[in-house]
C-alpha positions in Angstrom: 43.8 82.4 116.9 46.1 83.0 120.1 47.7 86.1 120.3 51.3 84.4 120.0 54.4 86.0 118.5 57.9 84.6 118.5 59.9 86.2 121.1 63.7 85.5 121.7 65.5 83.6 124.3 69.3 83.4 123.5 70.9 80.4 124.8 74.4 79.5 123.6 73.5 81.7 120.5 70.6 79.9 119.6 66.8 81.5 119.5 63.8 79.6 121.1 60.2 80.8 120.6 58.5 82.4 123.6 55.0 83.7 124.1 54.4 87.5 124.0 50.9 89.4 123.8 50.8 90.5 120.4 50.6 88.8 116.8 53.7 87.7 115.1 55.3 90.3 112.9 53.5 93.2 114.4 55.7 96.2 115.8 55.2 97.4 119.3 54.1 100.7 117.8 51.1 98.9 116.0 50.2 96.5 118.6 47.1 98.3 119.9 45.4 98.0 116.3 45.5 94.2 117.1 43.1 93.7 120.1 42.0 90.0 120.5 39.0 91.0 122.4 37.6 92.9 119.2 37.2 92.4 115.5 40.2 93.6 113.4 39.8 96.4 110.9 42.2 96.4 108.1 44.9 99.3 108.5 43.6 100.8 105.1 40.0 100.3 106.4 39.2 98.1 103.4 37.6 95.3 105.6 36.7 94.3 109.3 37.1 90.7 110.0 37.0 88.6 113.3 40.3 88.5 115.1 40.8 84.7 114.6 41.3 85.5 110.8 44.6 87.4 111.6 47.7 85.5 110.7 45.5 82.7 109.4 47.8 82.2 106.3 44.9 83.7 104.1 44.8 87.4 102.9 41.7 89.1 103.8 42.8 92.9 103.6 44.0 94.4 100.6 47.0 95.9 102.3 48.1 92.9 103.7 47.8 94.1 107.4 45.8 90.9 108.6 48.7 88.6 107.7 51.7 90.4 109.4 53.4 86.9 110.4 52.7 84.9 107.2 53.7 85.0 103.6 50.0 84.9 102.6 49.6 88.4 101.2 52.1 89.7 98.3 52.2 93.2 99.8 52.6 92.3 103.3 55.5 93.4 105.6 56.9 91.5 108.5 58.4 93.6 111.6 61.7 92.3 113.0 62.0 93.5 116.5 65.8 92.6 116.5 66.3 93.5 120.2 69.6 94.7 120.9 70.0 96.1 117.2 67.7 98.1 114.9 64.2 97.0 114.2 63.2 96.7 110.5 60.5 95.5 108.2 61.0 92.8 105.5 58.6 91.6 102.9 56.2 88.9 104.0 57.5 86.9 101.1 60.7 86.3 103.0 58.9 84.6 105.9 60.0 80.9 106.4 62.0 80.9 103.0 65.1 79.3 104.7 67.1 82.5 104.7 67.7 84.3 108.0 66.7 87.9 107.2 66.0 89.2 110.9 69.2 89.0 113.1 66.7 87.8 115.9 65.6 85.0 113.8 62.1 85.7 114.1 61.4 85.4 110.2 62.2 81.7 110.2 60.1 80.5 113.0 58.4 77.6 111.0 61.0 76.8 108.3 63.3 74.3 110.3 66.2 76.7 109.6 68.3 77.2 112.7 69.4 80.8 112.7 72.0 82.5 115.1 70.9 85.6 117.0 73.3 88.1 116.0 71.5 91.2 117.0 73.7 91.7 120.2 76.9 91.4 118.2 75.5 93.6 115.4 74.3 96.1 117.9 77.8 96.0 119.7 79.7 96.6 116.5 77.4 99.4 115.3 77.6 101.2 118.7 81.5 100.8 118.5 81.1 102.3 115.0 79.0 105.0 116.2 81.3 105.6 119.1 84.1 105.8 116.7 82.4 108.3 114.6 81.3 110.3 117.8 84.7 110.4 118.8 85.9 111.4 115.4 83.3 114.2 115.1 84.4 115.3 118.6 88.0 115.6 117.7 87.0 117.4 114.6 84.8 119.7 116.6 87.7 120.3 118.9 90.1 121.0 115.9 87.4 123.3 114.4 87.0 125.0 117.6 90.9 125.6 118.0 91.0 126.7 114.3 88.3 129.2 114.9 90.0 130.6 118.1 93.2 130.8 116.3 91.5 132.4 113.5 89.8 135.0 115.8 93.0 135.5 117.6 94.8 136.3 114.1 91.8 138.5 113.1 92.1 140.5 116.3 95.9 140.9 115.8 95.5 141.8 112.0 92.8 144.4 113.0 95.0 145.6 115.9 98.0 146.0 113.4 95.8 147.6 111.0 94.6 150.2 113.4 98.5 150.8 114.4 99.2 151.0 110.8 96.4 153.6 110.2 97.3 155.6 113.2 101.0 155.7 111.9 99.8 156.5 108.5 97.7 159.6 109.8 100.7 160.8 112.1 103.2 160.7 109.0 100.7 162.6 106.9 100.5 165.2 109.6 104.1 165.4 109.8 104.4 165.8 105.9 101.6 168.6 106.1 103.7 170.4 108.7 106.8 169.9 106.8 105.0 171.3 103.8 103.6 174.3 105.4 107.3 175.0 107.0 108.7 174.6 103.6 106.2 176.9 101.8 106.9 179.4 104.8 110.7 179.1 104.3 110.5 179.5 100.6 107.9 182.3 100.5 110.5 185.2 101.0 112.8 183.5 98.5 110.0 183.2 96.1 108.8 186.7 96.4 112.3 187.8 95.9 112.7 185.5 92.9 109.4 187.0 91.4 110.6 190.7 91.9 113.9 189.8 90.4 112.2 188.0 87.5 109.6 191.0 86.9 112.6 193.4 86.9 114.3 191.2 84.7 111.4 190.9 82.2 110.7 194.7 82.3 114.4 195.3 81.7 114.5 193.1 78.7 111.3 194.5 77.3 112.6 197.9 77.7 115.7 197.0 76.0 113.9 195.2 73.2 111.6 198.3 72.7 114.6 200.7 72.6 116.2 198.5 70.1 113.1 198.3 67.9 112.7 202.1 68.1 116.4 202.5 67.1 115.8 200.1 64.1 112.5 201.9 63.2 114.2 205.4 63.2 117.2 204.0 61.3 114.8 202.6 58.7 113.0 205.9 58.5 116.2 207.8 58.2 117.2 205.6 55.2 114.1 206.5 53.4 114.1 210.1 54.6 117.2 211.1 52.1 116.7 215.0 52.7 116.3 214.5 56.6 113.3 216.7 56.7 111.4 214.5 59.1 109.0 213.6 56.1 109.2 210.9 53.6 108.3 212.1 49.9 107.1 210.5 46.9 110.5 211.0 45.1 112.3 209.4 48.0 110.2 206.3 47.9 110.5 205.9 44.2 114.2 205.1 44.5 113.1 202.0 46.4 111.9 199.5 43.8 111.7 196.8 46.7 108.3 198.7 47.7 106.8 197.8 44.2 103.6 195.7 44.6 102.1 195.2 41.1 105.4 193.6 39.9 106.1 195.9 37.0 109.6 196.8 38.2 108.9 200.3 39.2 107.1 202.2 42.1 104.3 204.3 40.4 103.6 207.7 41.9 100.2 206.3 43.1 102.0 203.5 45.0 104.5 206.0 46.4 101.8 208.7 47.4 100.1 205.9 49.5 103.3 204.7 51.2 104.4 208.3 51.8 101.0 209.1 53.7 101.3 206.0 55.7 105.0 206.1 56.5 104.8 209.9 57.5 101.9 209.2 59.6 103.2 206.0 61.5 106.7 207.6 61.7 105.1 210.6 63.8 103.0 208.5 65.8 104.4 204.8 65.8 108.0 205.0 65.3 108.9 201.8 67.2 106.6 199.7 64.8 107.9 201.2 61.5 109.9 198.1 60.6 106.6 196.1 60.8 104.8 198.7 58.5 107.6 198.7 56.1 107.2 195.0 55.6 103.3 195.3 55.2 104.0 198.0 52.5 105.8 195.3 50.5 102.7 193.1 50.8 99.6 195.1 50.7 98.2 196.4 47.3 98.1 200.1 46.7 94.2 200.4 46.8 94.2 198.7 50.2 97.0 201.0 51.5 95.4 204.0 50.1 92.2 203.2 52.0 94.2 202.6 55.1 96.0 205.8 54.7 92.7 207.8 54.4 91.3 206.2 57.6 94.5 206.7 59.5 94.5 210.5 58.5 90.8 211.1 59.4 91.4 209.6 62.7 94.5 211.6 63.3 92.7 214.8 62.2 
């Protein structure tokens, strides 16, 4: 067959066939597979046929590649060149079906349907839409760029402000530290004087309290020492039933002897603690007191 494919000649919006050197339905990128001077090999390699069987309206190749311009193969594809718009593929079954699928009308070359070539108009509209999209993208990019510049500027301003605040903070901290040291230096003499005064006051109170305790202890000792001989006898203790421990109402000679030993010894060595010792005498049992008395005497001797 002749290598004829429907071209486009647009006159008053109508399309008329013209001769071109490639089979109908073949794209420009695949035309080198269709060389009329050679046998045709199916694109899937399933068979090789003479070239006059290409577009003969009979399907020889399993992939339908021998019938790009007819509806013979159920899996064939027809290429619409659509000059001025976007090229596209349609199923071969739509060739000459009375419906214009290709905007360049090449799919209805033998159906008697008169199709209007709308490729240029569709291409113009698409280009306008793409131009608008590009303009929107450009404007968006400019806005994004401005926002990024503004954000960068604000970031720099905030970083500068943060640096200034940090420097101010460091300066204030240095001033506070200097004032603290000055305050401590100013308060040091006062604190030292206050500490000396406090220590003297505490020592005075301690001395006064010790004197009071000693006076009370001496007074208590003198109350027990009826004959003022500086010693407390058993007889002197027995007149004080409050020193009774076993609760029989009387102070036995053994109890009195124990208390006498402790009181006499404590009265000589620990006069200022005598009140405490007297209180202990009213709590501890005689045997414990006797043991304590012996221990005290042995250490004293």
